[in-house]
Backbone bond lengths (Angstrom), bond angles and torsions (degrees), N, CA, C in turn:
res aa  C-N    CA-C-N  psi(-1)  N-CA   C-N-CA  omega(-1)  CA-C   N-CA-C  phi
1 M - - - 1.450 - - 1.529 108.24 -
2 T 1.320 116.56 130.03 1.458 123.35 179.81 1.520 109.68 -100.73
3 A 1.329 116.26 132.65 1.464 119.76 175.89 1.521 108.71 -75.53
4 V 1.314 116.01 140.84 1.458 121.10 178.04 1.526 108.34 -132.88
5 T 1.318 116.48 136.35 1.458 121.82 177.27 1.518 108.42 -95.50
6 L 1.319 115.97 129.55 1.460 121.54 179.86 1.524 109.66 -109.68
7 L 1.315 116.41 134.44 1.461 121.29 171.88 1.521 108.70 -80.82
8 A 1.318 116.76 154.96 1.465 119.71 172.28 1.522 107.23 -63.10
9 P 1.332 118.03 128.49 1.456 120.37 -175.66 1.526 114.41 -77.61
10 I 1.320 116.48 -13.82 1.462 120.11 -179.14 1.529 107.80 -158.12
11 T 1.310 116.81 147.40 1.460 120.66 177.32 1.522 108.76 -64.35
12 G 1.330 116.01 135.86 1.454 120.12 179.46 1.512 111.31 158.96
13 R 1.311 114.81 -167.94 1.466 122.45 -177.09 1.521 109.31 -101.59
14 A 1.334 116.79 127.25 1.463 121.65 177.53 1.524 109.77 -75.46
15 V 1.326 115.70 137.04 1.468 121.88 176.99 1.528 107.70 -136.38
16 P 1.339 117.54 154.82 1.464 119.53 178.83 1.528 111.54 -67.40
17 L 1.323 116.17 152.18 1.468 120.25 176.96 1.519 111.58 -56.81
18 D 1.331 117.40 -28.92 1.470 121.25 179.25 1.528 111.65 -55.75
19 A 1.333 117.34 -26.92 1.466 121.62 -177.14 1.525 112.94 -80.27
20 V 1.322 117.99 -12.34 1.468 121.55 -177.69 1.529 109.12 -73.87
21 P 1.341 118.25 124.53 1.468 120.88 -177.26 1.535 112.45 -80.28
22 D 1.311 115.05 55.39 1.460 122.66 176.73 1.523 106.35 -148.07
23 P 1.340 118.22 120.15 1.459 120.28 -174.80 1.526 113.93 -62.35
24 V 1.311 118.08 -26.58 1.468 120.44 179.11 1.527 110.25 -65.52
25 F 1.324 116.82 -44.94 1.463 120.16 179.71 1.525 111.35 -79.28
26 A 1.329 117.32 -47.44 1.469 120.67 -178.61 1.523 111.12 -61.09
27 G 1.332 116.93 -34.32 1.461 121.72 179.14 1.514 113.60 -85.51
28 R 1.322 116.67 2.00 1.466 122.80 178.03 1.533 112.33 57.32
29 M 1.333 116.14 34.01 1.464 120.55 -179.01 1.530 112.04 -67.36
30 L 1.324 117.12 -27.92 1.462 120.61 178.45 1.525 112.12 -94.42
31 G 1.322 116.53 -16.98 1.454 121.69 -177.82 1.519 110.01 142.40
32 D 1.320 115.02 176.02 1.460 120.86 -177.85 1.526 109.95 -92.52
33 G 1.303 114.72 161.93 1.455 119.51 179.65 1.506 111.50 172.41
34 V 1.315 114.77 -145.63 1.455 122.93 -177.49 1.523 106.73 -147.81
35 A 1.311 116.60 163.53 1.462 120.39 174.33 1.525 108.21 -121.39
36 I 1.316 114.75 154.37 1.462 121.23 177.47 1.522 108.10 -119.60
37 D 1.332 116.00 132.93 1.464 121.33 170.20 1.525 104.58 -92.51
38 P 1.341 117.74 100.28 1.458 120.09 -167.69 1.524 115.08 -71.27
39 S 1.332 113.74 143.31 1.460 121.14 171.20 1.526 109.83 -122.42
40 G 1.321 116.55 -3.18 1.462 121.64 179.29 1.512 111.26 -109.05
41 D 1.321 115.53 171.51 1.463 120.28 -176.71 1.525 113.37 -116.60
42 L 1.335 116.56 18.60 1.455 120.69 -179.50 1.519 109.88 -137.33
43 A 1.334 116.17 119.72 1.462 121.19 174.42 1.522 107.90 -93.37
44 V 1.329 116.21 133.51 1.461 121.73 -177.85 1.524 110.16 -120.77
45 A 1.313 115.37 162.97 1.463 120.87 178.78 1.526 109.65 -66.96
46 P 1.326 117.24 125.85 1.457 120.05 178.37 1.525 112.69 -76.65
47 V 1.345 116.15 -11.40 1.458 121.76 -174.84 1.529 108.13 -159.73
48 A 1.311 116.81 156.30 1.467 120.49 174.60 1.518 109.36 -75.68
49 G 1.327 115.83 140.66 1.457 119.87 178.68 1.508 111.59 168.26
50 E 1.338 115.39 -153.58 1.461 122.37 -177.45 1.519 110.18 -118.42
51 V 1.324 116.70 139.99 1.465 121.82 174.05 1.533 106.66 -74.51
52 V 1.346 116.51 111.05 1.470 120.62 -176.61 1.521 112.56 -105.63
53 A 1.311 117.86 -11.20 1.469 122.08 174.08 1.519 107.41 -151.03
54 L 1.326 115.39 137.75 1.461 121.26 177.71 1.519 106.89 -147.12
55 F 1.327 115.99 109.13 1.458 120.01 -179.33 1.521 109.17 -66.59
56 P 1.330 118.00 141.63 1.468 121.14 -178.14 1.529 113.20 -56.01
57 T 1.325 116.84 -30.84 1.462 120.90 -179.87 1.527 112.35 -75.12
58 G 1.330 117.63 -17.67 1.457 121.90 -179.65 1.512 114.28 84.16
59 H 1.335 117.93 1.47 1.466 120.38 -175.90 1.527 113.37 -80.75
60 A 1.321 117.78 -13.10 1.462 120.52 -177.83 1.520 109.65 -150.98
61 L 1.330 114.30 148.53 1.458 120.29 175.16 1.515 109.31 -155.88
62 A 1.319 115.06 161.20 1.459 120.98 177.98 1.518 108.89 -128.03
63 L 1.315 114.47 144.50 1.459 122.50 176.71 1.518 108.70 -119.55
64 R 1.324 116.37 144.73 1.461 120.96 168.44 1.519 105.84 -104.65
65 A 1.332 115.21 111.65 1.460 120.99 -178.50 1.526 109.77 -67.96
66 D 1.309 115.93 160.09 1.458 120.78 179.19 1.523 112.14 -57.00
67 C 1.328 117.63 -28.85 1.465 121.68 179.38 1.528 112.35 -81.68
68 G 1.343 117.87 -5.10 1.462 121.68 179.31 1.516 114.29 102.52
69 A 1.323 117.86 -13.30 1.467 120.23 178.80 1.526 109.61 -65.96
70 E 1.329 116.44 139.07 1.460 121.61 176.64 1.521 108.57 -105.37
71 I 1.315 115.61 125.93 1.457 123.38 -172.02 1.526 108.98 -118.61
72 L 1.329 116.43 126.78 1.463 122.14 176.91 1.520 109.40 -104.41
73 L 1.323 116.28 130.49 1.465 122.42 170.66 1.516 106.56 -115.06
74 H 1.337 115.45 119.51 1.469 121.28 -178.52 1.520 106.91 -119.81
75 L 1.321 117.02 110.83 1.465 121.57 -175.95 1.523 110.29 -82.82
76 G 1.326 115.73 103.09 1.458 121.93 178.24 1.515 113.68 81.32
77 V 1.328 114.28 171.47 1.467 122.90 177.77 1.521 107.38 -111.25
78 D 1.321 116.06 132.32 1.473 122.37 -176.62 1.527 110.38 54.23
79 S 1.319 114.96 45.17 1.464 120.91 -177.97 1.527 112.49 -103.83
80 S 1.321 117.15 -1.02 1.469 119.87 -175.33 1.525 112.68 -66.34
81 Q 1.318 117.83 -21.67 1.467 121.24 179.87 1.527 112.67 -94.78
82 A 1.319 116.71 -0.08 1.469 120.39 -179.43 1.525 109.98 -61.79
83 K 1.294 115.99 137.31 1.469 122.06 -177.36 1.532 110.91 -104.20
84 G 1.323 116.15 130.19 1.455 121.31 175.13 1.508 114.82 66.68
85 V 1.329 116.97 24.82 1.460 120.78 -175.43 1.523 112.20 -99.66
86 F 1.323 117.34 -45.55 1.463 122.14 -170.46 1.525 111.32 -107.82
87 R 1.325 115.04 136.71 1.463 120.38 175.88 1.527 108.32 -133.08
88 P 1.346 116.88 95.67 1.469 119.59 178.08 1.531 110.62 -61.74
89 V 1.322 115.54 141.77 1.461 120.86 177.59 1.530 111.11 -118.32
90 V 1.339 116.08 13.52 1.465 123.01 174.17 1.518 107.96 -129.47
91 A 1.320 115.53 168.22 1.462 121.36 179.74 1.519 110.18 -122.60
92 L 1.313 115.36 156.91 1.458 121.59 174.99 1.525 108.72 -56.35
93 G 1.326 115.84 133.84 1.459 121.16 179.46 1.516 114.40 87.76
94 E 1.322 117.13 -7.46 1.467 120.81 -178.54 1.522 111.03 -73.95
95 R 1.315 115.95 141.81 1.465 121.61 173.26 1.524 107.45 -84.32
96 V 1.336 116.21 135.25 1.461 121.42 179.33 1.519 109.79 -127.99
97 E 1.300 114.88 155.21 1.458 122.14 175.00 1.524 108.69 -104.87
98 A 1.320 117.29 154.00 1.462 121.28 177.66 1.524 109.08 -56.40
99 G 1.329 116.14 130.80 1.456 121.91 -179.79 1.518 114.37 91.11
100 Q 1.334 117.31 -7.25 1.471 120.93 179.83 1.524 110.02 -72.07
101 P 1.336 118.49 136.93 1.466 120.56 177.83 1.528 112.34 -58.42
102 L 1.342 114.79 137.97 1.464 122.38 178.28 1.522 111.85 -114.89
103 V 1.341 115.67 -49.98 1.467 121.30 -175.18 1.528 108.70 -142.59
104 R 1.315 116.12 132.20 1.468 121.25 170.32 1.522 106.96 -97.03
105 L 1.326 116.74 143.39 1.452 119.08 179.30 1.515 111.50 -136.20
106 D 1.314 114.65 149.47 1.457 122.52 173.57 1.524 104.99 -84.72
107 L 1.327 116.25 100.56 1.464 120.94 -171.43 1.523 112.71 -60.69
108 A 1.328 118.60 -41.39 1.472 120.75 -179.50 1.525 110.56 -64.87
109 A 1.331 117.62 -45.26 1.468 120.90 178.69 1.524 110.66 -66.11
110 F 1.320 116.67 -37.70 1.465 122.26 177.97 1.527 110.25 -59.84
111 R 1.324 116.39 -50.34 1.469 119.95 -179.28 1.527 111.21 -64.59
112 A 1.317 118.04 -32.70 1.467 121.54 -179.60 1.526 112.28 -75.10
113 Q 1.334 117.92 -32.83 1.458 120.61 -172.19 1.525 115.39 -100.03
114 A 1.314 118.89 -28.48 1.468 120.98 -179.92 1.528 109.15 -78.22
115 R 1.324 116.31 145.65 1.468 118.98 175.96 1.520 110.20 -61.68
116 S 1.329 115.76 -37.21 1.461 122.04 175.27 1.522 107.60 -145.78
117 P 1.332 117.33 141.23 1.458 119.32 177.38 1.530 113.14 -79.36
118 L 1.343 117.58 -10.93 1.460 119.76 -177.39 1.524 109.56 -57.02
119 S 1.330 115.43 128.10 1.462 122.31 -171.12 1.523 110.67 -118.67
120 P 1.342 117.37 102.66 1.461 120.93 -178.54 1.529 113.45 -68.73
121 L 1.315 114.80 142.05 1.459 124.86 169.76 1.522 104.97 -121.56
122 V 1.329 116.86 113.38 1.462 121.55 -169.05 1.525 110.49 -127.21
123 V 1.332 116.32 137.65 1.464 121.93 171.39 1.523 106.72 -87.60
124 L 1.340 116.02 114.75 1.463 121.20 -173.93 1.526 113.06 -78.90
125 N 1.318 117.46 -28.25 1.466 121.30 -177.64 1.525 109.82 -131.60
126 P 1.322 117.86 76.65 1.466 121.02 -172.25 1.523 114.44 -61.69
127 G 1.310 119.07 -17.78 1.460 120.75 -179.63 1.512 113.94 -84.18
128 A 1.319 117.29 -1.05 1.481 120.24 -175.94 1.512 111.44 -70.02
């Protein structure tokens, strides 16, 4: 198992996954991690790697880090139906560096439309 350092993917307050009002994340069914209560409007790559999943709505994406770890960033809870909130600035298959912008969001619309703004950052394959 290789240790990997993750940057905060968005400006805000870190909270435990237990606080996320979604049993999949709170129960760590996808993996362990942390959630961010965002105060910023730009999500950045927490690690260098490749964009291996990018939801069409822009609310979630996954990166495969150079060490092989797969990292999921999910912006908000029940945010996939949010309109005019997310604007991805990367493409599927793109190589990114840690700190590189991934998604811009309209923070006010995001907070109004998502059931919760808490945004999980989860390691999907901790044994990598």
